[in-house]
Each structure stands twice: as C-alpha cells, then as structure tokens.
C-alpha positions in Angstrom: 46.9 -60.1 -115.4 45.2 -60.4 -118.7 42.0 -61.9 -117.5 39.9 -58.8 -117.9 41.4 -58.1 -121.4 40.6 -61.6 -122.5 37.0 -61.3 -121.3 36.7 -58.1 -123.2 38.2 -59.6 -126.4 35.9 -62.6 -126.0 32.9 -60.4 -126.0 33.7 -59.8 -129.7 35.2 -63.0 -131.0 36.8 -66.3 -129.9 40.4 -65.9 -128.6 42.6 -68.9 -129.0 44.8 -70.4 -126.3 47.8 -69.4 -128.4 46.6 -65.8 -128.5 46.0 -65.7 -124.8 49.5 -67.1 -124.1 51.0 -64.6 -126.5 49.3 -61.7 -124.7 50.5 -62.9 -121.3 54.0 -63.3 -122.6 54.1 -59.7 -123.9 53.8 -58.1 -120.5 57.1 -56.5 -119.9 56.4 -55.1 -116.4 53.5 -54.1 -114.1 53.2 -51.0 -112.0 51.0 -49.5 -109.3 49.8 -45.9 -109.4 48.1 -43.8 -106.7 44.9 -41.9 -107.3 45.5 -38.6 -109.1 48.8 -39.8 -110.6 49.2 -39.7 -114.4 49.5 -43.1 -116.0 50.5 -41.4 -119.3 51.6 -37.8 -119.6 50.4 -35.4 -122.4 53.2 -34.7 -124.8 55.1 -37.9 -124.0 56.3 -40.5 -126.6 55.4 -43.8 -124.9 57.4 -46.9 -125.9 54.8 -49.0 -124.2 51.0 -49.3 -124.3 49.2 -49.5 -121.0 46.6 -52.1 -120.0 44.5 -51.2 -117.0 44.4 -54.3 -114.7 42.8 -52.8 -111.6 41.1 -49.5 -110.8 39.5 -46.6 -112.7 41.3 -44.2 -115.0 40.4 -41.3 -117.2 41.5 -39.7 -120.4 41.6 -35.9 -120.0 42.6 -32.5 -121.3 43.3 -29.4 -119.2 42.6 -25.9 -120.6 44.8 -22.8 -120.0 42.4 -21.6 -117.3 42.9 -24.8 -115.4 39.5 -26.4 -116.1 39.6 -30.1 -117.0 37.5 -32.2 -119.3 37.4 -35.9 -118.9 36.9 -37.4 -122.4 36.7 -41.1 -121.4 36.6 -43.4 -118.4 38.6 -46.6 -118.4 37.9 -49.8 -116.5 39.9 -53.1 -116.1 40.6 -54.7 -119.4 41.0 -51.4 -121.3 44.1 -50.5 -123.2 44.2 -46.9 -122.3 46.7 -45.8 -124.9 46.9 -48.6 -127.6 46.6 -45.8 -130.2 49.9 -44.4 -129.0 51.7 -47.2 -130.9 50.9 -45.7 -134.3 50.4 -42.1 -133.2 53.7 -41.8 -131.2 53.0 -38.6 -129.3 50.2 -38.4 -126.7 48.0 -35.3 -127.2 46.2 -35.8 -123.8 46.9 -37.3 -120.4 45.5 -40.4 -118.7 45.1 -40.1 -114.9 44.3 -42.7 -112.2 41.0 -41.8 -110.5 41.6 -44.6 -108.0 44.7 -46.6 -107.1 45.5 -48.5 -110.3 47.5 -51.4 -111.4 48.7 -51.5 -115.0 50.6 -53.9 -117.3 52.9 -52.5 -120.0 53.2 -53.9 -123.5 56.3 -52.9 -125.5 55.6 -51.3 -128.9 58.2 -53.6 -130.5 56.1 -56.6 -129.4 52.9 -55.0 -130.6 54.6 -54.4 -134.0 55.5 -58.1 -134.0 51.8 -59.0 -133.5 50.7 -56.8 -136.4 53.2 -58.6 -138.7 52.6 -62.2 -137.5 49.2 -62.5 -135.9 46.5 -60.9 -138.1 43.5 -62.1 -136.1 44.8 -60.8 -132.8 45.8 -57.6 -134.6 42.2 -57.2 -135.8 40.9 -57.7 -132.2 43.2 -55.1 -130.8 42.3 -52.7 -133.7 38.7 -53.3 -132.8 39.3 -52.0 -129.3 40.5 -48.6 -130.7 37.5 -48.5 -133.0 35.1 -49.1 -130.1 36.9 -46.3 -128.1 35.9 -44.1 -131.1 32.3 -45.4 -130.9 32.2 -44.5 -127.2 33.6 -41.0 -127.9 30.8 -40.4 -130.5 28.2 -41.5 -128.0 29.7 -39.2 -125.4 29.6 -36.2 -127.8 25.9 -36.9 -128.5 25.3 -37.0 -124.8 27.1 -33.8 -124.0 25.7 -31.9 -126.9 22.1 -33.1 -127.2 20.9 -35.1 -124.2 19.4 -33.4 -121.1 22.0 -33.8 -118.3 19.8 -36.2 -116.2 19.4 -38.4 -119.3 23.1 -38.1 -120.1 24.0 -39.2 -116.6 21.5 -42.1 -116.8 23.0 -43.2 -120.1 26.6 -43.1 -118.6 25.4 -45.4 -115.7 24.0 -47.8 -118.3 27.2 -47.8 -120.3 29.5 -48.4 -117.3 27.3 -51.2 -116.0 27.6 -53.0 -119.3 31.3 -52.4 -119.7 32.0 -53.6 -116.2 29.7 -56.6 -116.5 31.6 -57.8 -119.6 34.9 -57.9 -117.6 33.3 -59.5 -114.5 33.3 -56.4 -112.3 29.6 -56.2 -111.4 27.7 -58.0 -108.7 24.1 -58.6 -109.5 22.9 -55.1 -110.4 25.6 -53.2 -108.5 29.1 -52.0 -109.4 31.9 -49.9 -108.0 31.7 -46.2 -109.0 34.4 -44.5 -107.0 34.3 -41.1 -108.7 33.9 -38.0 -106.7 31.2 -35.5 -107.8 33.9 -33.2 -108.9 35.3 -35.9 -111.2 31.9 -36.8 -112.5 31.2 -33.1 -113.3 34.5 -33.1 -115.3 33.1 -36.1 -117.2 29.8 -34.4 -118.0 31.3 -30.9 -118.6 29.0 -29.2 -116.0 29.4 -27.6 -112.6 29.1 -29.6 -109.4 26.0 -27.6 -108.6 24.4 -28.6 -112.0 25.5 -32.3 -111.4 23.8 -32.3 -108.0 20.5 -31.1 -109.5 20.7 -33.8 -112.1 21.3 -36.4 -109.4 18.4 -35.2 -107.3 16.1 -35.5 -110.3 17.3 -39.0 -111.0 16.8 -40.1 -107.4 13.2 -39.0 -107.6 12.8 -41.4 -110.6 14.0 -44.3 -108.4 16.0 -45.9 -111.2 19.3 -46.4 -109.3 21.0 -45.4 -106.1 24.5 -44.2 -105.6 25.6 -44.9 -102.0 29.2 -44.4 -101.0 31.2 -45.8 -103.9 28.6 -48.3 -105.1 25.9 -47.8 -107.7 22.9 -50.2 -107.6 20.5 -50.3 -110.5 17.0 -50.6 -109.1 15.1 -51.2 -112.4 17.4 -52.0 -115.4 14.6 -52.0 -118.0 13.2 -48.7 -116.8 16.7 -47.2 -116.6 17.5 -48.2 -120.2 14.2 -46.8 -121.4 14.7 -43.6 -119.5 18.2 -43.1 -120.9 17.3 -44.2 -124.4 20.2 -46.6 -124.1 21.2 -49.1 -126.7 24.5 -51.0 -126.4 24.9 -51.2 -130.2 27.9 -48.8 -130.0 29.7 -51.2 -127.7 29.8 -53.8 -130.4 29.2 -56.8 -128.1 28.3 -59.4 -130.8 30.5 -62.4 -130.9 31.4 -63.1 -134.5 34.5 -63.7 -136.7 36.6 -60.6 -137.0 
C-alpha cells in the first residue's frame, strides 16, 4: 500500500529498507471512499493522516454562496493531510473525485517518527513543503497566466507527478475529472473552460478523450505552458 509513497519519496532521496518497513508498519487501517465523499471534513480534528493509495482527490473550500474552489489535486502517493498532525484542526475539506482507497497513519506514530527517525521526518516534512510550492505555482497560474496557458501548465504538472509514482503509460495518463470539477480547479466557469479547451485543441498539443489525456508533443507543450518542474523538487540528493 505504500508503493506510490515510496516512489514519491525516492524521487527526492534514498529511502532505506528500514524506513520502508517502518512506513508499512504504521498503517493502522485502510478505507474505501466513493466519488464525491469527503476523505477529511473541514473543521474536524483528525487523529490520523491520510495517504491516498488509489484514485484522485481534491483539497477545497466552499463559499457561503455555494461556489467551490479546488485548491489542490491529489494523486496516489500523496499525504493529503499530513499538515493536520501539527495544525490539529482542518480549515478545508478533502473530497474524493473518483473512488479512492486510503491508508491511515496514527498521529501518535507520526510523532514517534519525528522523535526517533530524523531522516524520514525530513522526507515527510519535504512533502508538505512541496505542497506549498505547488500552491504558489497555482496562485501564479490563476492570477497571471492566460487560462489556456494555465490549463496547459496543469496538464504538464499532473503528467510529471503521475509519472513519478508509476501512473502514466507512455505519454498518457488518467484524468477522470469532469469539466465542472476542472472549472473549480481553475476558478472559471464551464463556458470559459470550454473555450480554453477549444483553443488548446487547435494547438494539437494534447488530446483529452474520455478519461484519458494523451500528450502529443511533450516538448512543445512544455514550451507553450512555460513549464519548469523546478517547483516539484525532483532532484535526488541527501535531505
């Protein structure tokens, strides 16, 4: 159940056999969730942190008028609420966008890791720092990039993140979001999203058929989106 997590950690540094065994032993239970079901509820005080094992999930906030903003997308290998360990109270919700399987890590065990396993602690801390890097990139995209560029950049990001955890096939990956969900990611209407998609289709950079995105020209797509994976911190080096 920790295969994707280990692949993600190993994209930053070597993970020892002992650290892998420890992570596996820390799983207290696993659960399955249906699409549109909350994995973590806003305002709750989780006693566990949630590792996404299968499926797509999203961090979100809902305004008083009922509109929703998705503030991050999560793929297998992501700890969706590791920050809940020190923060205690969740100020947002996390919803399953597809059927999801999760593994739960008791905060008492995470506390033990911080006290006894400094290298693993740094690797887990790094995951929350990279979450922050991704948030910054999303803010830039929403605030300054034209929407078609923003969308192209998001496709690049997801391709790399899924590739790291072995969830791509050649230049294709599962992208099971609805257009309504994607519009919540980008903070625009479905009509505006459709216009952006039509413009990108004319560029012939990728195709989105059913629930699969296929990148037709990776180098052109990166150039078009002005995409650099620097913010994903994928260098393998001592941490």
